[in-house]
BALOBA-1460 file (C-alpha; in Angstrom, 3 decimals):
// residues 391
<rec num="1" residu="m" x="0.134" y="0.364" z="0.093"/>
<rec num="2" residu="h" x="2.667" y="2.436" z="1.114"/>
<rec num="3" residu="h" x="3.630" y="2.234" z="-2.764"/>
<rec num="4" residu="h" x="0.946" y="4.252" z="-3.946"/>
<rec num="5" residu="w" x="2.519" y="7.266" z="-1.679"/>
<rec num="6" residu="q" x="5.806" y="9.110" z="-1.921"/>
<rec num="7" residu="l" x="6.187" y="8.989" z="1.754"/>
<rec num="8" residu="a" x="9.837" y="8.084" z="2.600"/>
<rec num="9" residu="r" x="10.597" y="4.711" z="3.320"/>
<rec num="10" residu="s" x="13.187" y="5.668" z="5.877"/>
<rec num="11" residu="i" x="9.785" y="7.425" z="8.098"/>
<rec num="12" residu="s" x="7.191" y="5.101" z="9.778"/>
<rec num="13" residu="f" x="4.712" y="8.735" z="9.115"/>
<rec num="14" residu="l" x="2.335" y="7.870" z="11.801"/>
<rec num="15" residu="n" x="1.329" y="12.372" z="11.117"/>
<rec num="16" residu="h" x="-1.517" y="12.439" z="8.062"/>
<rec num="17" residu="g" x="-3.438" y="14.101" z="10.753"/>
<rec num="18" residu="s" x="-1.555" y="17.572" z="10.010"/>
<rec num="19" residu="f" x="-0.900" y="17.814" z="6.157"/>
<rec num="20" residu="g" x="-2.058" y="14.674" z="4.720"/>
<rec num="21" residu="a" x="-0.157" y="12.983" z="2.308"/>
<rec num="22" residu="t" x="-1.248" y="12.917" z="-1.424"/>
<rec num="23" residu="p" x="-1.074" y="9.657" z="-3.562"/>
<rec num="24" residu="t" x="1.126" y="9.748" z="-7.044"/>
<rec num="25" residu="v" x="-1.529" y="9.219" z="-8.845"/>
<rec num="26" residu="v" x="-3.221" y="12.275" z="-7.447"/>
<rec num="27" residu="l" x="-0.542" y="14.074" z="-8.250"/>
<rec num="28" residu="q" x="0.114" y="13.448" z="-11.662"/>
<rec num="29" residu="s" x="-4.013" y="14.113" z="-11.849"/>
<rec num="30" residu="q" x="-3.020" y="17.851" z="-10.756"/>
<rec num="31" residu="r" x="0.230" y="18.179" z="-12.519"/>
<rec num="32" residu="d" x="-2.253" y="17.385" z="-15.704"/>
<rec num="33" residu="f" x="-4.667" y="20.205" z="-14.898"/>
<rec num="34" residu="q" x="-1.737" y="22.460" z="-14.042"/>
<rec num="35" residu="d" x="-0.584" y="21.715" z="-17.394"/>
<rec num="36" residu="a" x="-3.639" y="22.224" z="-18.998"/>
<rec num="37" residu="l" x="-4.226" y="25.785" z="-17.561"/>
<rec num="38" residu="e" x="-0.857" y="27.080" z="-18.585"/>
<rec num="39" residu="r" x="-1.654" y="26.135" z="-22.257"/>
<rec num="40" residu="d" x="-4.469" y="28.022" z="-22.392"/>
<rec num="41" residu="p" x="-4.766" y="30.013" z="-19.212"/>
<rec num="42" residu="i" x="-7.800" y="32.462" z="-20.014"/>
<rec num="43" residu="e" x="-9.744" y="29.482" z="-21.397"/>
<rec num="44" residu="f" x="-8.877" y="27.786" z="-18.184"/>
<rec num="45" residu="l" x="-9.490" y="29.968" z="-15.638"/>
<rec num="46" residu="a" x="-11.579" y="32.676" z="-16.954"/>
<rec num="47" residu="p" x="-15.158" y="31.700" z="-14.753"/>
<rec num="48" residu="e" x="-17.285" y="32.839" z="-17.527"/>
<rec num="49" residu="r" x="-16.096" y="30.621" z="-19.706"/>
<rec num="50" residu="s" x="-14.707" y="26.645" z="-18.828"/>
<rec num="51" residu="l" x="-13.421" y="27.441" z="-14.779"/>
<rec num="52" residu="e" x="-17.009" y="27.032" z="-13.789"/>
<rec num="53" residu="p" x="-18.662" y="23.704" z="-14.954"/>
<rec num="54" residu="k" x="-15.134" y="22.609" z="-13.767"/>
<rec num="55" residu="l" x="-15.531" y="23.401" z="-10.346"/>
<rec num="56" residu="d" x="-19.442" y="22.718" z="-10.028"/>
<rec num="57" residu="a" x="-18.516" y="19.033" z="-11.110"/>
<rec num="58" residu="v" x="-15.889" y="18.838" z="-7.839"/>
<rec num="59" residu="r" x="-18.822" y="20.663" z="-6.426"/>
<rec num="60" residu="s" x="-21.726" y="17.627" z="-6.969"/>
<rec num="61" residu="r" x="-18.950" y="15.305" z="-6.190"/>
<rec num="62" residu="v" x="-18.184" y="16.703" z="-3.092"/>
<rec num="63" residu="a" x="-21.992" y="17.035" z="-2.214"/>
<rec num="64" residu="e" x="-22.669" y="13.492" z="-2.809"/>
<rec num="65" residu="t" x="-19.981" y="12.444" z="-0.458"/>
<rec num="66" residu="v" x="-20.519" y="14.707" z="2.495"/>
<rec num="67" residu="g" x="-24.570" y="14.373" z="2.014"/>
<rec num="68" residu="a" x="-25.345" y="18.264" z="1.060"/>
<rec num="69" residu="k" x="-26.531" y="20.028" z="-2.048"/>
<rec num="70" residu="a" x="-24.010" y="21.091" z="-4.421"/>
<rec num="71" residu="t" x="-25.340" y="24.915" z="-3.945"/>
<rec num="72" residu="d" x="-24.438" y="25.183" z="-0.263"/>
<rec num="73" residu="i" x="-21.074" y="24.055" z="-0.874"/>
<rec num="74" residu="a" x="-18.316" y="26.798" z="-1.315"/>
<rec num="75" residu="w" x="-14.767" y="26.285" z="-1.820"/>
<rec num="76" residu="v" x="-12.134" y="27.372" z="0.460"/>
<rec num="77" residu="k" x="-8.332" y="27.079" z="0.906"/>
<rec num="78" residu="n" x="-8.731" y="25.102" z="4.088"/>
<rec num="79" residu="a" x="-10.897" y="24.840" z="7.397"/>
<rec num="80" residu="t" x="-9.348" y="27.419" z="9.143"/>
<rec num="81" residu="d" x="-10.040" y="29.697" z="5.821"/>
<rec num="82" residu="g" x="-13.597" y="28.636" z="6.069"/>
<rec num="83" residu="v" x="-13.784" y="29.488" z="10.018"/>
<rec num="84" residu="n" x="-12.611" y="32.846" z="9.158"/>
<rec num="85" residu="a" x="-15.019" y="33.038" z="6.316"/>
<rec num="86" residu="v" x="-18.018" y="32.565" z="8.855"/>
<rec num="87" residu="v" x="-16.861" y="34.768" z="11.997"/>
<rec num="88" residu="q" x="-15.478" y="38.089" z="10.058"/>
<rec num="89" residu="s" x="-18.805" y="37.891" z="8.477"/>
<rec num="90" residu="f" x="-20.951" y="37.117" z="11.496"/>
<rec num="91" residu="p" x="-23.183" y="39.814" z="12.820"/>
<rec num="92" residu="f" x="-21.488" y="40.264" z="16.029"/>
<rec num="93" residu="r" x="-22.788" y="43.306" z="19.248"/>
<rec num="94" residu="s" x="-20.723" y="44.498" z="21.819"/>
<rec num="95" residu="g" x="-21.302" y="41.835" z="24.687"/>
<rec num="96" residu="d" x="-22.085" y="38.550" z="22.657"/>
<rec num="97" residu="e" x="-20.584" y="35.588" z="23.528"/>
<rec num="98" residu="v" x="-18.829" y="32.890" z="21.392"/>
<rec num="99" residu="l" x="-18.512" y="29.508" z="22.880"/>
<rec num="100" residu="v" x="-15.116" y="27.452" z="22.033"/>
<rec num="101" residu="t" x="-13.827" y="24.190" z="23.789"/>
<rec num="102" residu="n" x="-10.551" y="23.361" z="24.953"/>
<rec num="103" residu="h" x="-9.895" y="20.525" z="22.341"/>
<rec num="104" residu="g" x="-10.080" y="23.573" z="19.608"/>
<rec num="105" residu="y" x="-8.032" y="23.643" z="16.985"/>
<rec num="106" residu="n" x="-5.658" y="27.336" z="18.310"/>
<rec num="107" residu="a" x="-6.106" y="29.246" z="14.831"/>
<rec num="108" residu="c" x="-9.349" y="28.961" z="14.979"/>
<rec num="109" residu="i" x="-9.958" y="30.054" z="18.082"/>
<rec num="110" residu="n" x="-7.498" y="32.754" z="17.211"/>
<rec num="111" residu="a" x="-10.141" y="33.682" z="14.395"/>
<rec num="112" residu="a" x="-13.009" y="33.913" z="16.549"/>
<rec num="113" residu="r" x="-10.962" y="36.229" z="19.158"/>
<rec num="114" residu="y" x="-9.979" y="38.254" z="16.457"/>
<rec num="115" residu="a" x="-13.374" y="38.569" z="14.466"/>
<rec num="116" residu="s" x="-15.836" y="38.811" z="17.742"/>
<rec num="117" residu="g" x="-13.306" y="41.522" z="19.565"/>
<rec num="118" residu="r" x="-13.754" y="43.822" z="16.887"/>
<rec num="119" residu="y" x="-17.336" y="44.696" z="18.201"/>
<rec num="120" residu="g" x="-16.383" y="43.941" z="21.937"/>
<rec num="121" residu="a" x="-17.726" y="40.490" z="21.984"/>
<rec num="122" residu="t" x="-15.403" y="37.534" z="23.964"/>
<rec num="123" residu="v" x="-14.742" y="34.012" z="23.359"/>
<rec num="124" residu="r" x="-15.649" y="30.967" z="26.344"/>
<rec num="125" residu="v" x="-14.083" y="28.355" z="26.873"/>
<rec num="126" residu="a" x="-16.296" y="25.348" z="27.651"/>
<rec num="127" residu="t" x="-13.830" y="22.787" z="29.322"/>
<rec num="128" residu="v" x="-14.369" y="19.305" z="28.099"/>
<rec num="129" residu="p" x="-12.209" y="16.671" z="30.040"/>
<rec num="130" residu="f" x="-9.681" y="13.993" z="28.544"/>
<rec num="131" residu="p" x="-8.998" y="11.773" z="29.278"/>
<rec num="132" residu="i" x="-12.960" y="11.554" z="27.888"/>
<rec num="133" residu="t" x="-15.606" y="8.830" z="29.744"/>
<rec num="134" residu="n" x="-17.987" y="9.135" z="27.342"/>
<rec num="135" residu="a" x="-19.869" y="11.623" z="24.797"/>
<rec num="136" residu="d" x="-22.023" y="13.019" z="27.451"/>
<rec num="137" residu="d" x="-19.353" y="14.358" z="29.199"/>
<rec num="138" residu="v" x="-19.153" y="16.651" z="25.863"/>
<rec num="139" residu="v" x="-22.108" y="17.541" z="26.091"/>
<rec num="140" residu="t" x="-22.426" y="18.352" z="29.406"/>
<rec num="141" residu="a" x="-19.210" y="20.334" z="29.530"/>
<rec num="142" residu="i" x="-21.097" y="22.789" z="26.287"/>
<rec num="143" residu="d" x="-24.470" y="22.977" z="28.451"/>
<rec num="144" residu="r" x="-22.777" y="24.397" z="31.223"/>
<rec num="145" residu="e" x="-20.846" y="27.337" z="29.577"/>
<rec num="146" residu="l" x="-23.976" y="28.316" z="26.881"/>
<rec num="147" residu="t" x="-25.618" y="32.144" z="28.333"/>
<rec num="148" residu="n" x="-27.846" y="34.285" z="27.236"/>
<rec num="149" residu="k" x="-24.890" y="36.175" z="25.486"/>
<rec num="150" residu="t" x="-24.102" y="32.898" z="23.688"/>
<rec num="151" residu="r" x="-24.578" y="33.880" z="19.541"/>
<rec num="152" residu="l" x="-22.177" y="31.419" z="17.584"/>
<rec num="153" residu="l" x="-20.934" y="27.751" z="18.869"/>
<rec num="154" residu="l" x="-17.628" y="26.548" z="17.465"/>
<rec num="155" residu="v" x="-16.748" y="23.046" z="17.816"/>
<rec num="156" residu="d" x="-14.829" y="20.814" z="15.670"/>
<rec num="157" residu="h" x="-16.111" y="18.093" z="14.642"/>
<rec num="158" residu="v" x="-12.946" y="15.307" z="15.217"/>
<rec num="159" residu="t" x="-10.475" y="17.628" z="17.538"/>
<rec num="160" residu="s" x="-7.379" y="17.949" z="16.451"/>
<rec num="161" residu="p" x="-4.893" y="17.410" z="19.511"/>
<rec num="162" residu="t" x="-7.179" y="14.800" z="21.617"/>
<rec num="163" residu="g" x="-8.341" y="12.072" z="18.368"/>
<rec num="164" residu="v" x="-11.824" y="12.360" z="19.335"/>
<rec num="165" residu="v" x="-15.035" y="12.447" z="17.545"/>
<rec num="166" residu="f" x="-17.541" y="15.031" z="19.063"/>
<rec num="167" residu="p" x="-21.467" y="13.583" z="19.352"/>
<rec num="168" residu="i" x="-21.983" y="16.833" z="16.818"/>
<rec num="169" residu="q" x="-25.640" y="16.119" z="16.112"/>
<rec num="170" residu="r" x="-26.205" y="16.598" z="19.714"/>
<rec num="171" residu="i" x="-24.248" y="19.244" z="20.104"/>
<rec num="172" residu="v" x="-26.062" y="21.549" z="17.489"/>
<rec num="173" residu="e" x="-29.233" y="20.170" z="18.604"/>
<rec num="174" residu="l" x="-28.562" y="21.574" z="22.514"/>
<rec num="175" residu="a" x="-27.006" y="24.566" z="20.754"/>
<rec num="176" residu="h" x="-30.255" y="25.051" z="18.644"/>
<rec num="177" residu="s" x="-32.567" y="24.684" z="21.464"/>
<rec num="178" residu="r" x="-30.705" y="27.306" z="22.962"/>
<rec num="179" residu="g" x="-30.997" y="29.773" z="20.148"/>
<rec num="180" residu="v" x="-27.280" y="29.637" z="19.269"/>
<rec num="181" residu="r" x="-25.937" y="29.277" z="15.743"/>
<rec num="182" residu="v" x="-22.949" y="26.404" z="14.983"/>
<rec num="183" residu="l" x="-20.102" y="26.093" z="13.281"/>
<rec num="184" residu="v" x="-18.329" y="23.032" z="12.740"/>
<rec num="185" residu="d" x="-14.700" y="22.627" z="12.235"/>
<rec num="186" residu="g" x="-14.987" y="19.703" z="10.524"/>
<rec num="187" residu="a" x="-11.328" y="19.822" z="9.500"/>
<rec num="188" residu="h" x="-10.727" y="15.712" z="10.072"/>
<rec num="189" residu="a" x="-14.207" y="14.488" z="9.357"/>
<rec num="190" residu="p" x="-14.638" y="13.885" z="5.371"/>
<rec num="191" residu="g" x="-12.724" y="10.718" z="4.510"/>
<rec num="192" residu="m" x="-12.460" y="9.379" z="8.219"/>
<rec num="193" residu="i" x="-15.636" y="9.051" z="9.103"/>
<rec num="194" residu="p" x="-19.241" y="9.031" z="7.544"/>
<rec num="195" residu="l" x="-20.974" y="12.742" z="6.743"/>
<rec num="196" residu="d" x="-24.451" y="13.784" z="6.449"/>
<rec num="197" residu="l" x="-24.294" y="17.440" z="6.993"/>
<rec num="198" residu="h" x="-28.191" y="17.507" z="5.912"/>
<rec num="199" residu="a" x="-28.665" y="15.209" z="9.025"/>
<rec num="200" residu="i" x="-25.981" y="17.372" z="11.280"/>
<rec num="201" residu="g" x="-28.115" y="20.170" z="10.719"/>
<rec num="202" residu="a" x="-25.103" y="22.980" z="11.773"/>
<rec num="203" residu="d" x="-25.396" y="26.524" z="10.277"/>
<rec num="204" residu="y" x="-22.078" y="26.643" z="8.767"/>
<rec num="205" residu="y" x="-19.567" y="23.218" z="8.377"/>
<rec num="206" residu="t" x="-16.329" y="23.751" z="6.653"/>
<rec num="207" residu="a" x="-13.600" y="21.476" z="6.040"/>
<rec num="208" residu="n" x="-10.781" y="20.277" z="4.795"/>
<rec num="209" residu="h" x="-9.856" y="17.908" z="1.465"/>
<rec num="210" residu="h" x="-6.251" y="17.677" z="1.583"/>
<rec num="211" residu="k" x="-6.167" y="15.751" z="4.915"/>
<rec num="212" residu="w" x="-8.083" y="12.249" z="4.708"/>
<rec num="213" residu="l" x="-9.483" y="12.742" z="1.403"/>
<rec num="214" residu="c" x="-5.765" y="13.144" z="0.665"/>
<rec num="215" residu="g" x="-6.402" y="15.698" z="-1.481"/>
<rec num="216" residu="p" x="-3.258" y="17.764" z="-2.795"/>
<rec num="217" residu="k" x="-3.027" y="20.499" z="-0.510"/>
<rec num="218" residu="v" x="-4.604" y="23.953" z="-0.375"/>
<rec num="219" residu="s" x="-8.190" y="22.755" z="-0.828"/>
<rec num="220" residu="g" x="-10.799" y="22.735" z="1.688"/>
<rec num="221" residu="f" x="-14.797" y="23.471" z="1.455"/>
<rec num="222" residu="l" x="-17.887" y="25.431" z="3.386"/>
<rec num="223" residu="w" x="-20.770" y="24.741" z="3.813"/>
<rec num="224" residu="v" x="-23.463" y="26.787" z="4.574"/>
<rec num="225" residu="k" x="-27.446" y="26.935" z="5.481"/>
<rec num="226" residu="p" x="-29.039" y="28.512" z="2.396"/>
<rec num="227" residu="e" x="-30.495" y="31.057" z="5.128"/>
<rec num="228" residu="w" x="-27.136" y="32.482" z="5.918"/>
<rec num="229" residu="q" x="-25.689" y="32.474" z="2.519"/>
<rec num="230" residu="e" x="-26.293" y="36.403" z="1.710"/>
<rec num="231" residu="q" x="-24.950" y="37.079" z="5.146"/>
<rec num="232" residu="v" x="-21.531" y="34.865" z="4.412"/>
<rec num="233" residu="r" x="-18.379" y="36.678" z="2.808"/>
<rec num="234" residu="p" x="-14.599" y="35.082" z="2.315"/>
<rec num="235" residu="t" x="-12.030" y="36.718" z="3.445"/>
<rec num="236" residu="v" x="-11.289" y="38.397" z="-0.058"/>
<rec num="237" residu="i" x="-13.503" y="40.715" z="-1.923"/>
<rec num="238" residu="s" x="-13.037" y="40.334" z="-5.219"/>
<rec num="239" residu="h" x="-15.222" y="41.348" z="-8.827"/>
<rec num="240" residu="a" x="-18.221" y="39.086" z="-7.695"/>
<rec num="241" residu="a" x="-19.317" y="41.172" z="-5.273"/>
<rec num="242" residu="n" x="-21.040" y="43.343" z="-7.762"/>
<rec num="243" residu="r" x="-20.435" y="41.125" z="-10.843"/>
<rec num="244" residu="v" x="-23.716" y="39.338" z="-11.476"/>
<rec num="245" residu="r" x="-23.062" y="35.634" z="-12.526"/>
<rec num="246" residu="p" x="-26.096" y="34.306" z="-14.358"/>
<rec num="247" residu="q" x="-27.716" y="30.928" z="-12.422"/>
<rec num="248" residu="r" x="-25.365" y="31.593" z="-9.694"/>
<rec num="249" residu="s" x="-25.822" y="32.730" z="-5.794"/>
<rec num="250" residu="r" x="-23.374" y="35.578" z="-5.138"/>
<rec num="251" residu="f" x="-22.235" y="32.914" z="-2.160"/>
<rec num="252" residu="l" x="-21.179" y="30.444" z="-4.709"/>
<rec num="253" residu="a" x="-19.479" y="33.183" z="-7.278"/>
<rec num="254" residu="e" x="-17.691" y="35.082" z="-4.128"/>
<rec num="255" residu="f" x="-16.186" y="32.069" z="-3.078"/>
<rec num="256" residu="d" x="-15.008" y="30.781" z="-6.951"/>
<rec num="257" residu="w" x="-13.191" y="33.587" z="-7.636"/>
<rec num="258" residu="q" x="-11.381" y="35.584" z="-5.107"/>
<rec num="259" residu="g" x="-8.820" y="36.629" z="-7.470"/>
<rec num="260" residu="t" x="-6.684" y="34.839" z="-9.668"/>
<rec num="261" residu="f" x="-5.527" y="31.083" z="-8.330"/>
<rec num="262" residu="d" x="-4.320" y="27.493" z="-9.200"/>
<rec num="263" residu="p" x="-7.898" y="25.083" z="-8.988"/>
<rec num="264" residu="s" x="-5.596" y="22.133" z="-9.639"/>
<rec num="265" residu="p" x="-5.655" y="21.025" z="-6.120"/>
<rec num="266" residu="l" x="-9.947" y="21.142" z="-6.033"/>
<rec num="267" residu="l" x="-9.785" y="19.749" z="-9.398"/>
<rec num="268" residu="a" x="-7.320" y="16.237" z="-8.760"/>
<rec num="269" residu="l" x="-10.336" y="15.754" z="-5.605"/>
<rec num="270" residu="p" x="-12.169" y="13.310" z="-7.486"/>
<rec num="271" residu="t" x="-9.351" y="11.306" z="-8.524"/>
<rec num="272" residu="a" x="-8.108" y="11.248" z="-5.131"/>
<rec num="273" residu="i" x="-11.934" y="10.129" z="-3.701"/>
<rec num="274" residu="d" x="-11.821" y="7.652" z="-6.779"/>
<rec num="275" residu="f" x="-8.342" y="6.244" z="-5.494"/>
<rec num="276" residu="l" x="-9.434" y="5.784" z="-2.069"/>
<rec num="277" residu="a" x="-12.527" y="3.929" z="-2.365"/>
<rec num="278" residu="s" x="-10.407" y="1.669" z="-4.751"/>
<rec num="279" residu="l" x="-8.010" y="0.512" z="-2.174"/>
<rec num="280" residu="f" x="-10.525" y="-1.520" z="0.266"/>
<rec num="281" residu="a" x="-13.493" y="-3.590" z="-0.258"/>
<rec num="282" residu="g" x="-17.058" y="-0.934" z="0.246"/>
<rec num="283" residu="g" x="-15.199" y="1.506" z="-1.107"/>
<rec num="284" residu="l" x="-14.636" y="4.742" z="0.409"/>
<rec num="285" residu="e" x="-16.545" y="3.479" z="3.162"/>
<rec num="286" residu="g" x="-14.645" y="0.334" z="3.583"/>
<rec num="287" residu="l" x="-11.370" y="2.606" z="3.846"/>
<rec num="288" residu="m" x="-13.227" y="4.301" z="7.098"/>
<rec num="289" residu="q" x="-13.876" y="1.322" z="8.696"/>
<rec num="290" residu="r" x="-10.473" y="-0.522" z="8.165"/>
<rec num="291" residu="n" x="-8.664" y="3.118" z="9.521"/>
<rec num="292" residu="r" x="-10.976" y="2.818" z="12.128"/>
<rec num="293" residu="s" x="-10.539" y="-0.894" z="13.359"/>
<rec num="294" residu="l" x="-6.563" y="0.256" z="13.160"/>
<rec num="295" residu="a" x="-6.792" y="2.908" z="15.265"/>
<rec num="296" residu="v" x="-8.944" y="1.144" z="17.977"/>
<rec num="297" residu="e" x="-6.355" y="-1.742" z="17.733"/>
<rec num="298" residu="s" x="-3.367" y="0.622" z="17.933"/>
<rec num="299" residu="q" x="-4.915" y="2.848" z="21.277"/>
<rec num="300" residu="r" x="-4.460" y="-0.965" z="23.098"/>
<rec num="301" residu="f" x="-0.958" y="-1.431" z="21.996"/>
<rec num="302" residu="l" x="-0.401" y="2.601" z="23.103"/>
<rec num="303" residu="v" x="-2.512" y="2.310" z="26.237"/>
<rec num="304" residu="d" x="-0.480" y="-1.468" z="27.591"/>
<rec num="305" residu="a" x="2.547" y="0.553" z="26.739"/>
<rec num="306" residu="l" x="2.153" y="3.414" z="28.963"/>
<rec num="307" residu="g" x="0.207" y="1.383" z="31.588"/>
<rec num="308" residu="i" x="-2.491" y="3.566" z="31.271"/>
<rec num="309" residu="e" x="-6.601" y="3.086" z="30.827"/>
<rec num="310" residu="a" x="-7.618" y="4.278" z="27.541"/>
<rec num="311" residu="p" x="-8.364" y="7.645" z="27.505"/>
<rec num="312" residu="a" x="-11.352" y="8.035" z="25.103"/>
<rec num="313" residu="p" x="-14.304" y="5.405" z="24.333"/>
<rec num="314" residu="v" x="-13.749" y="3.241" z="21.459"/>
<rec num="315" residu="d" x="-17.017" y="4.356" z="19.970"/>
<rec num="316" residu="m" x="-15.849" y="8.236" z="19.987"/>
<rec num="317" residu="l" x="-12.580" y="6.863" z="17.719"/>
<rec num="318" residu="g" x="-12.134" y="7.315" z="14.228"/>
<rec num="319" residu="s" x="-8.695" y="7.343" z="12.774"/>
<rec num="320" residu="l" x="-6.777" y="9.513" z="15.223"/>
<rec num="321" residu="v" x="-5.318" y="8.172" z="18.638"/>
<rec num="322" residu="s" x="-4.232" y="10.523" z="21.392"/>
<rec num="323" residu="v" x="-2.865" y="9.270" z="24.391"/>
<rec num="324" residu="p" x="-1.474" y="11.483" z="27.669"/>
<rec num="325" residu="l" x="2.325" y="11.239" z="28.781"/>
<rec num="326" residu="p" x="3.632" y="11.584" z="31.627"/>
<rec num="327" residu="s" x="4.465" y="15.451" z="32.449"/>
<rec num="328" residu="l" x="7.695" y="16.917" z="31.558"/>
<rec num="329" residu="t" x="9.497" y="18.486" z="34.872"/>
<rec num="330" residu="r" x="10.774" y="21.595" z="32.812"/>
<rec num="331" residu="t" x="8.866" y="24.140" z="30.581"/>
<rec num="332" residu="l" x="9.350" y="24.349" z="27.066"/>
<rec num="333" residu="e" x="10.690" y="27.610" z="25.365"/>
<rec num="334" residu="q" x="8.113" y="28.925" z="22.819"/>
<rec num="335" residu="g" x="8.446" y="26.891" z="19.476"/>
<rec num="336" residu="e" x="10.288" y="24.458" z="21.282"/>
<rec num="337" residu="l" x="9.701" y="20.279" z="20.265"/>
<rec num="338" residu="d" x="8.889" y="17.707" z="22.905"/>
<rec num="339" residu="p" x="12.100" y="16.072" z="23.775"/>
<rec num="340" residu="l" x="10.287" y="13.110" z="23.074"/>
<rec num="341" residu="q" x="8.825" y="13.988" z="20.135"/>
<rec num="342" residu="r" x="12.638" y="14.980" z="18.862"/>
<rec num="343" residu="m" x="13.755" y="11.583" z="19.662"/>
<rec num="344" residu="l" x="11.157" y="9.517" z="18.195"/>
<rec num="345" residu="r" x="11.907" y="11.260" z="14.625"/>
<rec num="346" residu="e" x="15.348" y="11.146" z="15.197"/>
<rec num="347" residu="q" x="16.728" y="8.066" z="16.748"/>
<rec num="348" residu="h" x="13.598" y="5.867" z="15.333"/>
<rec num="349" residu="g" x="12.011" y="7.473" z="12.613"/>
<rec num="350" residu="f" x="8.527" y="8.219" z="13.784"/>
<rec num="351" residu="e" x="7.266" y="11.106" z="12.159"/>
<rec num="352" residu="l" x="4.542" y="12.064" z="14.974"/>
<rec num="353" residu="p" x="2.914" y="15.263" z="17.031"/>
<rec num="354" residu="v" x="3.376" y="15.348" z="20.979"/>
<rec num="355" residu="f" x="1.254" y="17.926" z="22.099"/>
<rec num="356" residu="t" x="1.289" y="20.173" z="25.172"/>
<rec num="357" residu="g" x="-1.818" y="19.545" z="27.058"/>
<rec num="358" residu="s" x="-4.407" y="21.946" z="28.871"/>
<rec num="359" residu="t" x="-2.540" y="21.715" z="32.266"/>
<rec num="360" residu="p" x="1.042" y="22.763" z="33.382"/>
<rec num="361" residu="g" x="3.165" y="20.200" z="31.965"/>
<rec num="362" residu="s" x="0.769" y="17.840" z="30.775"/>
<rec num="363" residu="r" x="1.072" y="16.505" z="26.989"/>
<rec num="364" residu="i" x="-0.916" y="14.390" z="24.797"/>
<rec num="365" residu="l" x="0.777" y="11.942" z="21.677"/>
<rec num="366" residu="r" x="-1.281" y="11.196" z="18.558"/>
<rec num="367" residu="i" x="-0.816" y="8.503" z="16.022"/>
<rec num="368" residu="s" x="-2.982" y="8.987" z="12.981"/>
<rec num="369" residu="l" x="-3.475" y="5.629" z="10.724"/>
<rec num="370" residu="q" x="-4.282" y="5.811" z="7.111"/>
<rec num="371" residu="a" x="-4.026" y="3.353" z="4.266"/>
<rec num="372" residu="y" x="-0.323" y="3.139" z="4.066"/>
<rec num="373" residu="n" x="-0.122" y="2.282" z="8.032"/>
<rec num="374" residu="d" x="0.071" y="-0.840" z="9.238"/>
<rec num="375" residu="i" x="-0.423" y="-2.183" z="12.893"/>
<rec num="376" residu="a" x="3.654" y="-3.039" z="12.924"/>
<rec num="377" residu="q" x="4.152" y="0.521" z="13.175"/>
<rec num="378" residu="v" x="2.439" y="1.110" z="15.982"/>
<rec num="379" residu="q" x="3.408" y="-2.564" z="17.906"/>
<rec num="380" residu="r" x="7.094" y="-0.748" z="17.187"/>
<rec num="381" residu="l" x="6.589" y="2.771" z="18.799"/>
<rec num="382" residu="a" x="4.317" y="1.042" z="21.918"/>
<rec num="383" residu="d" x="8.125" y="-0.702" z="22.385"/>
<rec num="384" residu="v" x="10.382" y="2.614" z="22.442"/>
<rec num="385" residu="l" x="7.513" y="3.986" z="24.782"/>
<rec num="386" residu="r" x="7.851" y="1.164" z="27.278"/>
<rec num="387" residu="r" x="11.399" y="1.210" z="27.420"/>
<rec num="388" residu="e" x="11.522" y="5.118" z="27.454"/>
<rec num="389" residu="f" x="9.134" y="5.466" z="30.026"/>
<rec num="390" residu="a" x="10.565" y="1.847" z="31.964"/>
<rec num="391" residu="v" x="6.474" y="0.320" z="31.810"/>
């Protein structure tokens, strides 16, 4: 399986969750589109010529994959871009609150602070425990922090540092019962877990293509409920702000064209979806089930090596596994790599992140399981951890 990717054989790459890894066949598809662009740039890129039909074809494919209507999906560079578009368009007023969780992605929480702060609104944090016992822990923590000032809830579908699949539909129902809109950061979800955006019922949902769908870098989508689409604007305002595109909403037109760009990462995405669907019986669903099974098995190896209880129940796992580590005895300098992460890379060839936890000195090791990974890599990692911590 590894031969389908260009990953260095000298590295045990257990960090697909950070920037993904793009299969060779998908990179070739992207290059073919780039070559076609350069042969006839105006015909290829001009929205009024052939660009919009090409983007719409990909839009239909993504909509089918995530359970949505194509007309509700706009293109963004990545999930962080999508979060920025929503929070910078949101009608905040002084005294409003945005609720996030302590499992949220730092860049997106920064975006919420920046956008809300311009209007005198503030960000409030719901503390979800980790280790976590069950989905009720998430819902209870969020419910506890919702107030009559909360206007927007920004919440991850699959958390980045802790690798936990949140009960997103229950969270949306809770927030809506309190009159709060919900923006879901679904950066890790497409290609990791089955998605039905219509059933989830959030107000906004944004995600990446470059992670678990294995698309080229700089590609993602933003789904917005129809009633909010006139309100949501891209972070770059361009021609479509005052130039109507025939049979196309301003929502789609503005996000489709924010200035000259390379659409090849988007256009190569159907190749990535087709490739992933070909790897295991059951198509993309079969791949997701295989990766999740590998994650469940991997969690058992890691917690046994560390002599700890499982930090998350198996029904809250996708294809990320995070485990808490013994605390450091010193504080890391700004930007300094955790010494364990450095040692694992330099001495044992493992590429994986070690995150700082939410309490002083605490830290979390995370692994990602994609089609090119196998349990032997995890067993080797577990052996190194067992020796390192003398369990």
